[in-house]
C-alpha positions as CSV (number, residue, x, y, z in Angstrom):
1,M,-5.4,-18.3,-0.8
2,E,-2.8,-21.5,-0.9
3,D,0.9,-20.8,-1.2
4,V,0.8,-17.1,-0.7
5,S,1.6,-14.5,1.7
6,L,0.9,-11.1,2.0
7,V,3.1,-9.0,4.8
8,S,2.7,-5.6,5.5
9,L,6.6,-4.8,6.8
10,Y,5.7,-1.4,8.3
11,S,3.0,1.3,7.5
12,G,2.3,4.8,8.0
13,S,4.1,8.3,8.0
14,K,7.1,7.1,8.8
15,G,7.6,4.4,5.7
16,N,5.7,2.0,3.8
17,C,6.4,-1.5,2.7
18,T,4.3,-4.5,1.7
19,Y,5.7,-8.1,1.0
20,I,3.5,-10.4,-1.3
21,R,4.4,-14.0,-2.1
22,A,2.9,-16.1,-4.2
23,G,4.8,-19.5,-5.0
24,Q,8.3,-18.8,-5.8
25,D,7.4,-15.1,-7.3
26,E,8.2,-12.3,-4.6
27,I,7.5,-8.7,-5.1
28,L,7.2,-5.3,-2.7
29,I,4.7,-2.5,-3.1
30,D,6.6,0.8,-1.8
31,A,10.1,1.0,-0.3
32,G,9.9,3.9,2.6
33,R,12.1,4.7,5.8
34,S,15.5,3.0,5.4
35,F,17.5,0.1,3.5
36,R,18.5,-1.4,7.2
37,A,14.7,-1.6,7.8
38,L,13.2,-2.7,5.3
39,S,16.2,-5.8,5.0
40,N,15.6,-6.1,8.5
41,A,12.0,-6.5,8.1
42,L,12.1,-8.7,5.3
43,S,14.7,-10.8,7.4
44,S,12.6,-11.6,10.2
45,I,9.5,-13.0,8.4
46,G,11.9,-15.4,6.3
47,G,12.1,-13.3,3.4
48,D,15.4,-11.6,1.3
49,L,15.8,-9.1,-0.7
50,S,17.8,-11.2,-3.3
51,R,14.8,-13.3,-3.7
52,I,12.6,-10.3,-4.6
53,K,11.4,-9.9,-8.1
54,A,10.4,-7.0,-8.6
55,I,9.4,-3.6,-6.7
56,F,6.3,-1.6,-7.2
57,I,5.9,2.3,-6.2
58,T,2.6,3.8,-5.5
59,H,3.7,7.1,-5.6
60,E,6.8,9.6,-4.9
61,H,6.3,10.9,-0.8
62,S,9.1,9.9,0.9
63,D,7.6,7.8,3.3
64,H,6.8,5.4,0.1
65,V,10.4,5.9,-1.4
66,S,13.1,6.7,1.0
67,A,15.5,3.3,0.8
68,L,15.5,3.4,-3.0
69,E,18.5,4.9,-3.3
70,M,20.1,2.6,-0.7
71,L,18.5,-0.2,-2.3
72,S,19.7,0.7,-5.6
73,K,23.1,1.0,-4.2
74,K,23.0,-2.8,-3.0
75,C,20.6,-5.0,-5.0
76,R,19.6,-4.9,-8.7
77,I,15.9,-5.3,-8.2
78,P,13.6,-3.6,-11.0
79,I,11.8,-0.3,-9.5
80,H,8.3,-0.3,-11.4
81,I,7.3,3.5,-11.4
82,T,4.8,6.3,-13.2
83,E,7.1,8.5,-15.5
84,D,5.2,11.6,-12.8
85,S,6.5,10.0,-9.8
86,A,10.1,8.7,-11.3
87,K,10.8,12.2,-11.8
88,K,10.3,13.4,-8.5
89,V,12.7,10.1,-7.1
90,L,15.4,10.8,-10.1
91,A,15.9,14.5,-8.7
92,T,16.9,13.5,-5.4
93,T,18.7,10.6,-6.4
94,S,21.9,8.8,-7.9
95,Y,21.8,5.2,-8.3
96,V,17.6,5.0,-8.5
97,K,17.9,5.1,-12.3
98,N,20.1,2.3,-12.6
99,N,17.0,0.2,-11.3
100,L,13.7,2.1,-12.7
101,I,11.3,1.3,-15.5
102,C,9.0,3.9,-16.1
103,H,5.4,3.5,-16.7
104,S,2.0,5.2,-17.5
105,P,-0.4,5.6,-14.7
106,V,-2.0,2.9,-16.0
107,F,0.3,-0.5,-16.9
108,E,0.6,-4.3,-16.7
109,E,3.8,-6.4,-15.3
110,Q,4.0,-10.5,-15.8
111,I,6.5,-10.9,-13.0
112,G,6.5,-15.1,-13.0
113,E,2.7,-16.0,-12.6
114,L,1.9,-12.3,-10.9
115,T,-0.3,-10.4,-13.3
116,V,0.2,-6.7,-11.7
117,R,-1.9,-4.0,-12.6
118,S,-1.7,-0.3,-11.8
119,F,-5.2,2.6,-11.2
120,P,-4.6,5.9,-10.9
121,T,-5.6,7.1,-7.2
122,P,-6.4,10.5,-6.1
123,H,-3.7,11.5,-3.6
124,D,-2.1,15.2,-3.3
125,S,1.3,14.1,-5.1
126,D,2.6,14.5,-8.8
127,M,0.6,11.0,-9.5
128,S,-0.1,7.9,-7.2
129,V,-1.8,5.1,-8.2
130,G,-3.2,1.6,-6.5
131,Y,-2.4,-2.1,-7.8
132,T,-3.9,-5.4,-8.6
133,I,-1.7,-8.9,-8.0
134,S,-3.8,-11.5,-10.2
135,L,-2.9,-15.0,-9.4
136,A,-2.5,-18.1,-11.8
137,N,-5.4,-19.4,-10.2
138,G,-7.3,-16.7,-11.1
139,E,-7.9,-14.7,-7.4
140,K,-7.2,-11.6,-6.9
141,I,-5.3,-8.9,-4.3
142,G,-5.9,-5.5,-4.1
143,Y,-3.8,-2.7,-2.6
144,A,-5.2,1.1,-2.3
145,T,-3.6,3.2,-0.4
146,D,-3.0,7.0,0.2
147,I,-6.1,7.8,-1.5
148,G,-8.5,11.2,-0.4
149,H,-11.6,9.3,-1.2
150,I,-13.0,6.1,-3.1
151,T,-13.0,6.7,-6.6
152,S,-14.6,5.0,-9.8
153,A,-11.3,3.3,-10.5
154,I,-10.5,2.2,-7.3
155,R,-13.9,0.8,-6.9
156,E,-13.6,-1.2,-10.4
157,N,-10.2,-2.2,-9.8
158,L,-10.6,-3.8,-6.1
159,L,-13.9,-5.4,-6.4
160,G,-13.4,-8.4,-7.3
161,S,-10.7,-9.1,-4.7
162,S,-10.5,-11.7,-2.5
163,A,-7.6,-10.1,-0.3
164,V,-7.7,-6.1,0.1
165,V,-5.0,-3.5,2.0
166,L,-7.0,-0.6,2.0
167,E,-6.1,2.8,3.9
168,S,-7.9,3.4,7.1
169,N,-6.0,6.4,7.9
170,H,-7.6,8.8,10.8
171,D,-10.6,9.2,12.8
172,V,-12.3,12.4,12.5
173,K,-12.9,14.0,15.6
174,M,-9.3,13.0,16.4
175,L,-7.9,15.0,12.9
176,E,-10.2,18.1,14.2
177,N,-9.4,17.9,17.2
178,G,-5.7,16.9,17.5
179,P,-2.7,19.6,17.4
180,Y,-2.1,19.6,13.8
181,P,-2.2,23.3,11.1
182,S,-5.5,24.0,10.0
183,W,-4.1,23.6,6.1
184,L,-2.7,20.4,7.1
185,K,-6.0,19.0,8.4
186,M,-7.5,20.3,5.3
187,R,-4.7,18.6,3.3
188,I,-5.4,15.2,5.4
189,G,-9.4,15.3,5.2
190,S,-9.6,16.6,1.7
191,K,-10.7,14.3,-1.5
192,H,-7.0,14.1,-2.3
193,G,-5.4,13.6,0.9
194,H,-6.5,9.9,3.0
195,L,-9.2,8.0,3.8
196,S,-10.8,8.0,6.9
197,N,-12.0,5.5,9.3
198,A,-15.6,5.9,7.8
199,D,-15.1,6.3,4.9
200,C,-13.0,3.0,4.6
201,A,-15.7,1.2,6.9
202,A,-18.4,2.3,4.2
203,F,-16.4,0.3,1.5
204,I,-15.7,-2.5,3.1
205,P,-19.5,-4.4,2.7
206,E,-19.1,-3.5,-1.0
207,L,-15.0,-4.9,-0.9
208,I,-17.2,-8.1,0.6
209,A,-20.0,-8.6,-1.2
210,N,-17.6,-8.9,-4.1
211,G,-15.5,-11.5,-3.2
212,A,-13.2,-10.0,-0.5
213,T,-12.3,-12.5,2.7
214,D,-9.4,-10.4,4.2
215,I,-8.9,-7.1,4.4
216,M,-6.0,-5.1,6.1
217,L,-6.6,-1.5,7.1
218,A,-3.1,0.2,6.3
219,H,-1.5,3.5,6.7
220,L,-3.2,4.3,10.3
221,S,-2.2,7.7,11.4
222,G,0.2,7.7,14.6
223,E,-1.3,11.4,15.6
224,N,-5.1,11.1,14.3
225,N,-5.6,7.3,14.7
226,A,-5.1,4.3,16.6
227,P,-5.4,0.5,15.8
228,D,-8.2,-0.2,18.1
229,V,-10.5,2.5,16.8
230,A,-9.8,1.6,12.9
231,L,-10.3,-2.4,13.9
232,E,-14.0,-1.0,15.1
233,C,-15.3,0.7,13.1
234,A,-14.4,-1.4,10.3
235,K,-16.2,-4.7,12.2
236,C,-19.3,-2.2,12.6
237,A,-19.4,-2.2,9.0
238,C,-18.5,-6.1,8.6
239,Q,-21.0,-8.9,9.4
240,N,-20.1,-12.1,8.0
241,G,-16.7,-12.9,9.6
242,C,-14.3,-11.4,6.8
243,H,-10.5,-11.2,8.3
244,L,-9.7,-8.1,9.6
245,C,-6.0,-6.7,10.5
246,V,-4.8,-3.7,11.5
247,A,-1.0,-3.1,9.7
248,R,0.9,-2.2,12.5
249,E,3.5,0.9,12.3
250,S,6.8,-0.4,13.0
251,E,6.7,-4.1,12.5
252,P,5.7,-6.8,10.3
253,T,1.8,-7.7,10.3
254,K,0.7,-10.7,8.1
255,L,-2.8,-10.8,6.0
256,L,-2.2,-13.8,4.5
């Protein structure tokens, strides 16, 4: 993709934020952690909040929205979010309401030459969505994390994407043998929890067969996964030289 950037600023249970730029159009997906963390991470890749045209929220869990209050206090950036997720965010914030634009679970927004479309995803939140970002030249970026399993909506929307950010949250054996209580293990491994390395890897050949050339593994668990474990699992499913990388927990990771 020419003149396109996709950088995970940070990823995981401590916070999530992804930067996407095409030409002069710059957006963020999610805004977890803190305003300072977000601003510093963006600055470290040469970005600036003054150039961000919109923020798109996947769901209302704190690791995806915790920077929104201070960000809304300091900046006037439109924040696109589903109505159900917005209710939870509004209940615990004061300034965010000034920037929120609420939507149904399936919506479309034009940001300059970027066409951003949402689709529902299976997660244990009030509402959760993924996104596709279509570029002026017809190419598409797909984004889906916090997904318990690959649904028909995820498949239909991500297939045909040149670049994909896809959850690879946990190794099943590490989760089973790890320190979490049984109820939390069940939640993470459920159909509305988080996608395992194996399920992520199983979907990768289909993505590649439908045009994916760059794939980022995202939202890795710090306790039930490791970057090399997730990457090796994905590589075993990727036989034709597709570019794979793993989003780091606390520093920017470039896909494009």
